DSSP file (Angstrom, degrees, kcal/mol; ACC not computed):
  #  RESIDUE AA STRUCTURE BP1 BP2  ACC     N-H-->O    O-->H-N    N-H-->O    O-->H-N    TCO  KAPPA ALPHA  PHI   PSI    X-CA   Y-CA   Z-CA
    1    1 A M              0   0    0      0, 0.0     5,-0.0     0, 0.0     0, 0.0   0.000 360.0 360.0 360.0 137.8    8.5   31.9   12.8
    2    2 A T    >>  -     0   0    0      1,-0.1     3,-1.7     3,-0.0     4,-0.5  -0.487 360.0-117.9 -79.3 150.0   12.0   31.7   11.5
    3    3 A P  G >4 S+     0   0    0      0, 0.0     3,-0.8     0, 0.0    -1,-0.1   0.758 111.0  69.3 -57.5 -25.2   12.7   30.5    7.9
    4    4 A R  G 34 S+     0   0    0      1,-0.2     4,-0.4     2,-0.1    -2,-0.0   0.808  97.8  51.4 -63.9 -28.0   14.7   27.6    9.4
    5    5 A L  G <> S+     0   0    0     -3,-1.7     4,-2.5     1,-0.2    -1,-0.2   0.624  85.4  87.3 -85.0 -13.8   11.5   26.1   10.8
    6    6 A W  H <X S+     0   0    0     -3,-0.8     4,-2.7    -4,-0.5     5,-0.2   0.900  87.1  49.9 -57.3 -45.5    9.5   26.2    7.5
    7    7 A P  H  > S+     0   0    0      0, 0.0     4,-2.3     0, 0.0    -1,-0.2   0.902 111.8  49.6 -60.8 -37.9   10.8   22.8    6.3
    8    8 A L  H  > S+     0   0    0     -4,-0.4     4,-2.3     2,-0.2    -2,-0.2   0.930 111.9  47.5 -64.9 -45.1    9.9   21.2    9.6
    9    9 A V  H  X S+     0   0    0     -4,-2.5     4,-2.3     1,-0.2    -1,-0.2   0.914 111.8  50.7 -62.7 -43.2    6.4   22.7    9.6
   10   10 A A  H  X S+     0   0    0     -4,-2.7     4,-2.2    -5,-0.2    -1,-0.2   0.907 110.2  49.9 -61.6 -41.9    5.9   21.6    6.0
   11   11 A A  H  X S+     0   0    0     -4,-2.3     4,-2.2    -5,-0.2    -1,-0.2   0.904 110.9  49.5 -64.6 -41.3    6.9   18.0    6.8
   12   12 A L  H  X S+     0   0    0     -4,-2.3     4,-2.0     2,-0.2    -1,-0.2   0.892 110.4  50.3 -65.4 -39.5    4.6   17.9    9.8
   13   13 A L  H  X S+     0   0    0     -4,-2.3     4,-1.6     2,-0.2    -2,-0.2   0.904 110.6  49.2 -65.7 -40.7    1.7   19.2    7.7
   14   14 A L  H  X S+     0   0    0     -4,-2.2     4,-1.4     1,-0.2    -2,-0.2   0.903 109.9  51.5 -64.9 -40.8    2.3   16.6    5.0
   15   15 A A  H  X S+     0   0    0     -4,-2.2     4,-1.1     1,-0.2    -1,-0.2   0.889 107.3  53.6 -62.8 -38.9    2.5   13.8    7.6
   16   16 A A  H  < S+     0   0    0     -4,-2.0     4,-0.3     1,-0.2     3,-0.2   0.853 103.0  57.6 -65.3 -34.6   -0.9   14.9    9.0
   17   17 A C  H >< S+     0   0    0     -4,-1.6     3,-0.9     1,-0.2     4,-0.3   0.888 104.9  51.5 -62.5 -39.1   -2.5   14.7    5.6
   18   18 A H  H 3< S+     0   0    0     -4,-1.4    45,-0.3     1,-0.2    -1,-0.2   0.785 113.2  42.3 -70.9 -27.5   -1.6   11.0    5.3
   19   19 A S  T 3< S+     0   0    0     -4,-1.1    -1,-0.2    -3,-0.2    -2,-0.2   0.243  85.3 104.1-105.3  14.6   -3.0   10.0    8.6
   20   20 A A  S <  S-     0   0    0     -3,-0.9    -1,-0.1    -4,-0.3    -2,-0.1   0.981  84.4  -4.6 -64.9 -66.3   -6.2   11.9    8.5
   21   21 A Q        -     0   0    0     -4,-0.3    42,-0.2    -3,-0.1    43,-0.2  -0.956  68.6-108.4-135.5 146.1   -9.1    9.5    7.7
   22   22 A P        -     0   0    0      0, 0.0     2,-0.2     0, 0.0    40,-0.1  -0.413  42.3-113.6 -66.3 150.6   -9.5    5.8    6.8
   23   23 A L        -     0   0    0     36,-0.1     2,-0.2    -2,-0.1    36,-0.1  -0.519  23.6-123.8 -80.6 153.6  -10.5    5.2    3.2
   24   24 A T     >  -     0   0    0     -2,-0.2     4,-2.3     1,-0.1     5,-0.2  -0.488  29.2-106.6 -84.2 166.6  -13.8    3.7    2.3
   25   25 A E  H  > S+     0   0    0      1,-0.2     4,-2.9     2,-0.2     5,-0.2   0.897 122.5  53.3 -60.1 -39.5  -14.0    0.6    0.2
   26   26 A A  H  > S+     0   0    0      2,-0.2     4,-1.4     1,-0.2    -1,-0.2   0.904 108.6  48.4 -64.3 -41.4  -15.1    2.7   -2.8
   27   27 A Q  H  > S+     0   0    0      2,-0.2     4,-0.5     1,-0.2    -1,-0.2   0.916 113.8  47.2 -64.3 -41.9  -12.2    5.1   -2.4
   28   28 A S  H >< S+     0   0    0     -4,-2.3     3,-1.3     1,-0.2    -2,-0.2   0.922 110.9  51.3 -64.3 -44.0   -9.8    2.1   -2.2
   29   29 A A  H 3< S+     0   0    0     -4,-2.9    -1,-0.2     1,-0.3    -2,-0.2   0.760 102.0  62.2 -66.0 -24.9  -11.4    0.4   -5.2
   30   30 A A  H 3< S+     0   0    0     -4,-1.4    -1,-0.3    -5,-0.2    -2,-0.2   0.652  85.6  94.9 -76.3 -14.4  -11.1    3.6   -7.3
   31   31 A R    <<  +     0   0    0     -3,-1.3    29,-0.1    -4,-0.5    78,-0.0  -0.503  49.6 171.2 -78.8 146.5   -7.3    3.5   -7.0
   32   32 A R        -     0   0    0     -2,-0.2     7,-0.1    76,-0.0     6,-0.0  -0.963  37.7-104.3-154.4 136.2   -5.3    1.9   -9.8
   33   33 A P        -     0   0    0      0, 0.0     6,-0.1     0, 0.0    72,-0.0  -0.320  24.9-135.8 -58.8 143.8   -1.6    1.8  -10.6
   34   34 A A  S    S+     0   0    0      4,-0.1     2,-0.3     5,-0.0     3,-0.0   0.846  84.3  86.0 -70.3 -34.5   -0.6    4.1  -13.4
   35   35 A D  S  > S-     0   0    0      1,-0.1     4,-2.7     2,-0.0     5,-0.2  -0.547  76.0-143.1 -71.6 127.6    1.6    1.5  -15.1
   36   36 A V  H  > S+     0   0    0     -2,-0.3     4,-2.0     1,-0.2    -1,-0.1   0.900  98.4  46.2 -60.9 -45.7   -0.5   -0.7  -17.4
   37   37 A R  H  > S+     0   0    0      1,-0.2     4,-2.0     2,-0.2    -1,-0.2   0.927 114.8  46.9 -64.8 -44.9    1.3   -4.0  -16.6
   38   38 A L  H  > S+     0   0    0      1,-0.2     4,-2.7     2,-0.2    -2,-0.2   0.881 109.8  54.7 -64.4 -38.2    1.3   -3.3  -12.9
   39   39 A A  H  X S+     0   0    0     -4,-2.7     4,-2.7     2,-0.2    -1,-0.2   0.891 107.3  50.6 -62.3 -39.3   -2.4   -2.4  -13.0
   40   40 A A  H  X S+     0   0    0     -4,-2.0     4,-2.1     2,-0.2    -2,-0.2   0.918 111.6  47.1 -65.4 -42.9   -3.2   -5.8  -14.7
   41   41 A L  H  X S+     0   0    0     -4,-2.0     4,-2.4     2,-0.2     5,-0.5   0.920 112.9  49.9 -62.5 -43.4   -1.3   -7.7  -12.0
   42   42 A Y  H  X>S+     0   0    0     -4,-2.7     5,-2.7     1,-0.2     4,-2.1   0.923 110.3  49.8 -61.0 -45.8   -3.1   -5.7   -9.3
   43   43 A D  H  <5S+     0   0    0     -4,-2.7     5,-0.3     1,-0.2    -1,-0.2   0.886 117.4  40.3 -62.3 -39.4   -6.5   -6.4  -10.9
   44   44 A R  H  <5S+     0   0    0     -4,-2.1    -1,-0.2    -5,-0.2    -2,-0.2   0.812 132.5  17.3 -78.2 -31.1   -5.8  -10.1  -11.1
   45   45 A S  H  <5S+     0   0    0     -4,-2.4    -3,-0.2    -5,-0.2    -2,-0.2   0.722 129.1  25.1-120.0 -25.6   -4.1  -10.6   -7.8
   46   46 A C  T >X5S+     0   0    0     -4,-2.1     4,-2.7    -5,-0.5     3,-1.2   0.792  98.9  72.2-113.8 -40.7   -4.6   -7.9   -5.3
   47   47 A R  H 3><S+     0   0    0     -5,-2.7     4,-0.7     1,-0.3    -4,-0.1   0.824  88.4  64.1 -54.6 -41.0   -7.8   -5.9   -5.9
   48   48 A A  H 34 S+     0   0    0     -5,-0.3    -1,-0.3     1,-0.2    -2,-0.1   0.844 120.1  21.4 -57.4 -36.5  -10.2   -8.7   -4.7
   49   49 A C  H X4 S+     0   0    0     -3,-1.2     3,-1.4    -4,-0.1     8,-0.3   0.821 118.0  59.6 -98.9 -38.5   -8.9   -8.6   -1.1
   50   50 A H  H 3< S+     0   0    0     -4,-2.7    10,-3.5     1,-0.3    -2,-0.2   0.282 107.7  46.7 -84.2  13.2   -7.3   -5.2   -0.8
   51   51 A T  T 3< S+     0   0    0     -4,-0.7     2,-0.5     8,-0.2    -1,-0.3   0.233  99.0  77.5-126.9   8.5  -10.5   -3.2   -1.6
   52   52 A V    X   -     0   0    0     -3,-1.4     3,-1.7     1,-0.1     5,-0.4  -0.954  63.0-158.3-124.6 111.8  -12.8   -5.2    0.7
   53   53 A R  G >  S+     0   0    0     -2,-0.5     3,-1.6     1,-0.3    -1,-0.1   0.862  90.5  60.0 -56.8 -40.6  -12.6   -4.4    4.4
   54   54 A D  G 3  S+     0   0    0      1,-0.3    -1,-0.3     2,-0.1    -5,-0.0   0.616  88.4  74.2 -67.7 -11.8  -14.1   -7.8    5.5
   55   55 A S  G <  S-     0   0    0     -3,-1.7    -1,-0.3    -6,-0.3    -2,-0.2   0.736 102.1-127.3 -71.5 -20.8  -11.2   -9.7    3.8
   56   56 A G  S <  S+     0   0    0     -3,-1.6    -2,-0.1    -4,-0.4    -3,-0.1   0.293  70.3 123.9  88.6 -10.0   -8.9   -8.6    6.6
   57   57 A A  S    S-     0   0    0     -5,-0.4    -1,-0.4    -8,-0.3     2,-0.2  -0.573  74.6 -99.2 -80.4 146.2   -6.4   -7.2    4.1
   58   58 A P        -     0   0    0      0, 0.0     2,-0.1     0, 0.0    -1,-0.1  -0.468  45.4-107.4 -65.2 133.7   -5.3   -3.6    4.5
   59   59 A L    >   -     0   0    0     -2,-0.2     3,-2.1     1,-0.1    -8,-0.2  -0.381  39.2 -99.9 -64.3 135.4   -7.3   -1.5    2.0
   60   60 A S  T 3  S+     0   0    0    -10,-3.5    50,-0.2     1,-0.3   -29,-0.2  -0.348 106.0   8.5 -56.6 125.2   -5.2   -0.2   -0.9
   61   61 A G  T 3  S+     0   0    0     48,-3.7     2,-1.0     1,-0.2    -1,-0.3   0.376  89.8 132.4  86.2  -3.7   -4.1    3.4   -0.2
   62   62 A D    X>  -     0   0    0     -3,-2.1     4,-2.1    47,-0.3     3,-1.4  -0.708  36.5-170.2 -88.9 103.3   -5.4    3.5    3.4
   63   63 A H  H 3> S+     0   0    0     -2,-1.0     4,-2.1     1,-0.3     5,-0.3   0.790  83.0  66.1 -63.3 -28.2   -2.6    5.0    5.4
   64   64 A T  H 34 S+     0   0    0    -43,-0.2    -1,-0.3     1,-0.2     4,-0.2   0.776 114.8  30.9 -65.8 -22.7   -4.4    4.2    8.7
   65   65 A Q  H <4 S+     0   0    0     -3,-1.4     4,-0.4    -6,-0.2    -2,-0.2   0.711 126.0  41.3-102.7 -27.3   -3.9    0.5    7.8
   66   66 A W  H  X S+     0   0    0     -4,-2.1     4,-3.2     2,-0.1     5,-0.3   0.790  94.1  73.8 -94.6 -29.6   -0.6    0.6    5.9
   67   67 A D  H  X S+     0   0    0     -4,-2.1     4,-2.0     1,-0.3    -1,-0.1   0.887  99.3  46.5 -60.0 -42.8    1.6    3.1    7.8
   68   68 A A  H  > S+     0   0    0     -5,-0.3     4,-0.6     2,-0.2    -1,-0.3   0.885 115.6  47.7 -65.7 -36.3    2.4    0.8   10.7
   69   69 A R  H >4 S+     0   0    0     -4,-0.4     3,-1.3     1,-0.2     4,-0.4   0.929 110.7  50.8 -67.4 -44.6    3.1   -2.1    8.3
   70   70 A W  H >< S+     0   0    0     -4,-3.2     3,-1.8     1,-0.3    -2,-0.2   0.840  99.9  65.1 -62.0 -33.6    5.3    0.2    6.1
   71   71 A A  H 3< S+     0   0    0     -4,-2.0    -1,-0.3     1,-0.3    -2,-0.2   0.747  91.4  64.3 -63.1 -22.9    7.2    1.2    9.2
   72   72 A K  T << S-     0   0    0     -3,-1.3    -1,-0.3    -4,-0.6     4,-0.2   0.693 121.4 -99.4 -71.6 -18.5    8.4   -2.5    9.5
   73   73 A G    X>  -     0   0    0     -3,-1.8     4,-1.7    -4,-0.4     3,-0.6   0.086  19.1 -97.7 109.2 141.3   10.2   -2.0    6.2
   74   74 A P  H 3> S+     0   0    0      0, 0.0     4,-2.5     0, 0.0     5,-0.2   0.810 120.1  61.3 -58.7 -30.8    9.5   -2.8    2.6
   75   75 A G  H 3> S+     0   0    0      2,-0.2     4,-2.4     1,-0.2     5,-0.1   0.885 103.4  48.7 -64.8 -38.4   11.6   -5.9    2.9
   76   76 A V  H <> S+     0   0    0     -3,-0.6     4,-2.4     2,-0.2    -1,-0.2   0.914 112.2  48.8 -66.4 -42.5    9.4   -7.4    5.6
   77   77 A L  H  X S+     0   0    0     -4,-1.7     4,-2.1     2,-0.2    -2,-0.2   0.888 111.2  50.3 -65.1 -38.6    6.3   -6.7    3.5
   78   78 A L  H  X S+     0   0    0     -4,-2.5     4,-2.3     2,-0.2     5,-0.2   0.928 110.2  49.9 -63.1 -45.2    7.9   -8.3    0.5
   79   79 A Q  H  X S+     0   0    0     -4,-2.4     4,-2.9     1,-0.2     5,-0.3   0.906 110.4  50.6 -60.1 -42.4    8.8  -11.3    2.5
   80   80 A N  H  X S+     0   0    0     -4,-2.4     4,-2.2     1,-0.2    -1,-0.2   0.882 109.8  50.4 -63.8 -38.7    5.2  -11.6    3.8
   81   81 A A  H  < S+     0   0    0     -4,-2.1    10,-1.7     2,-0.2    11,-0.4   0.908 116.0  41.3 -65.4 -41.4    3.9  -11.3    0.2
   82   82 A V  H  < S+     0   0    0     -4,-2.3    -2,-0.2     8,-0.2    -1,-0.2   0.923 126.1  32.5 -73.3 -45.0    6.1  -14.1   -1.0
   83   83 A A  H  < S-     0   0    0     -4,-2.9     7,-0.3     7,-0.2    -2,-0.2   0.706 113.0-113.9 -86.5 -20.7    5.8  -16.4    2.0
   84   84 A G     <  -     0   0    0     -4,-2.2     2,-0.3    -5,-0.3    -1,-0.1   0.004  25.8-144.7  95.1 151.2    2.2  -15.6    2.9
   85   85 A Y  B >   -A   88   0A   0      3,-1.5     3,-2.6    -4,-0.1     2,-0.1  -0.936  54.7 -39.5-157.6 128.2    1.0  -13.9    6.0
   86   86 A N  T 3  S-     0   0    0     -2,-0.3    -1,-0.0     1,-0.3     0, 0.0  -0.343 131.4 -10.8  51.9-121.1   -2.2  -14.4    8.1
   87   87 A K  T 3  S+     0   0    0     -2,-0.1    -1,-0.3   -32,-0.1   -30,-0.1   0.620 113.5 103.4 -81.6 -12.2   -4.9  -14.9    5.5
   88   88 A M  B <  S-A   85   0A   0     -3,-2.6    -3,-1.5     1,-0.1     3,-0.1  -0.572  71.7-132.2 -75.6 124.0   -2.8  -13.9    2.6
   89   89 A P    >   -     0   0    0      0, 0.0     3,-2.6     0, 0.0    -5,-0.3  -0.343  35.6 -82.3 -71.9 156.5   -1.6  -16.9    0.6
   90   90 A A  G >  S+     0   0    0     -7,-0.3     3,-0.6     1,-0.3    -7,-0.2  -0.339 120.9  17.3 -55.2 133.1    2.0  -17.4   -0.4
   91   91 A G  G >  S-     0   0    0    -10,-1.7     3,-1.8     1,-0.2    -1,-0.3   0.416 109.6-106.2  80.5  -2.6    2.6  -15.4   -3.5
   92   92 A G  G <   -     0   0    0     -3,-2.6    -1,-0.2   -11,-0.4    -2,-0.1   0.797  70.0 -63.4  54.9  32.1   -0.5  -13.3   -3.0
   93   93 A Q  G <  S+     0   0    0     -3,-0.6    -1,-0.3     1,-0.1    -2,-0.1   0.787 113.1 115.5  62.2  30.2   -2.3  -15.2   -5.8
   94   94 A C    X   +     0   0    0     -3,-1.8     3,-1.3     1,-0.1    -1,-0.1  -0.710  33.2 170.7-128.3  81.4    0.2  -13.9   -8.3
   95   95 A P  T 3  S+     0   0    0      0, 0.0    -1,-0.1     0, 0.0    -3,-0.1   0.710  80.9  49.5 -66.4 -18.9    2.2  -16.8   -9.8
   96   96 A T  T 3  S+     0   0    0    -55,-0.1     2,-0.1     2,-0.1     5,-0.1   0.489  84.3 115.4 -97.4  -3.2    3.8  -14.6  -12.4
   97   97 A C    <   -     0   0    0     -3,-1.3     2,-0.2    -6,-0.2    -3,-0.1  -0.431  51.5-152.4 -71.3 138.0    4.9  -11.8  -10.1
   98   98 A T     >  -     0   0    0     -2,-0.1     4,-2.6     1,-0.1     5,-0.2  -0.493  35.7 -98.5 -93.6 172.0    8.6  -11.1   -9.7
   99   99 A A  H  > S+     0   0    0      1,-0.2     4,-2.5     2,-0.2     5,-0.2   0.889 127.9  52.3 -58.7 -38.8   10.2   -9.6   -6.5
  100  100 A A  H  > S+     0   0    0      2,-0.2     4,-2.4     1,-0.2    -1,-0.2   0.886 108.1  50.9 -65.9 -38.4   10.2   -6.3   -8.3
  101  101 A D  H  > S+     0   0    0      2,-0.2     4,-2.8     1,-0.2     5,-0.2   0.950 111.1  47.6 -62.6 -48.8    6.5   -6.6   -9.1
  102  102 A Y  H  X S+     0   0    0     -4,-2.6     4,-2.9     1,-0.2     5,-0.2   0.931 111.7  50.7 -57.3 -46.0    5.6   -7.4   -5.5
  103  103 A A  H  X S+     0   0    0     -4,-2.5     4,-2.3     1,-0.2    -1,-0.2   0.912 112.7  45.7 -60.1 -43.4    7.7   -4.5   -4.3
  104  104 A A  H  X S+     0   0    0     -4,-2.4     4,-2.4     2,-0.2    -1,-0.2   0.897 113.5  49.3 -67.6 -40.4    5.9   -2.1   -6.7
  105  105 A L  H  X S+     0   0    0     -4,-2.8     4,-2.8     2,-0.2     5,-0.2   0.907 111.4  49.3 -65.2 -41.8    2.5   -3.5   -5.8
  106  106 A I  H  X S+     0   0    0     -4,-2.9     4,-2.7    -5,-0.2    -2,-0.2   0.931 110.8  49.9 -62.9 -45.5    3.2   -3.1   -2.1
  107  107 A R  H  <>S+     0   0    0     -4,-2.3     5,-2.8    -5,-0.2     4,-0.5   0.917 112.4  48.5 -58.8 -43.5    4.4    0.5   -2.6
  108  108 A F  H ><5S+     0   0    0     -4,-2.4     3,-1.2     3,-0.2    -2,-0.2   0.957 113.8  44.6 -61.3 -50.9    1.3    1.3   -4.6
  109  109 A M  H 3<5S+     0   0    0     -4,-2.8   -48,-3.7     1,-0.3   -47,-0.3   0.858 114.6  48.5 -65.5 -34.5   -1.1   -0.3   -2.0
  110  110 A A  T 3<5S-     0   0    0     -4,-2.7    -1,-0.3    -5,-0.2    -2,-0.2   0.521 111.1-126.1 -79.7  -5.3    0.8    1.4    0.9
  111  111 A D  T < 5 +     0   0    0     -3,-1.2    -3,-0.2    -4,-0.5    -2,-0.1   0.917  57.8 148.6  58.0  47.6    0.6    4.7   -1.1
  112  112 A Q      < -     0   0    0     -5,-2.8    -1,-0.2    -6,-0.1    -2,-0.1  -0.846  55.7 -92.9-108.7 147.8    4.3    5.2   -0.9
  113  113 A P              0   0    0      0, 0.0    -1,-0.1     0, 0.0    -5,-0.0  -0.288 360.0 360.0 -61.3 142.2    6.3    7.0   -3.7
  114  114 A Q              0   0    0     -7,-0.0    -6,-0.1    -6,-0.0    -7,-0.0   0.455 360.0 360.0 -75.7 360.0    7.8    4.7   -6.3
């Protein structure tokens, strides 16, 4: 293999890692944002639904559930969080969240780099 192909192969291998297996509820529940303030918002507003499969919400960190949503664009996901979508209430039960908070929480749950 030529050295020119190495970056392509590395990118394909990384993509395969993200789509391997769905997370369990326990794996999802074990995740927590590193930022203390964001973690508090997540615990109060997101964790109850996004770590329970039966809620219908995509499990936090589960690429099998988030990647197709993320492909629609972070702006669409932000709009859905603010306006509500399916079973998710408008504002996602976070009356103190700003647009930046929602964006950071969505990135965390979708397991996308900040």
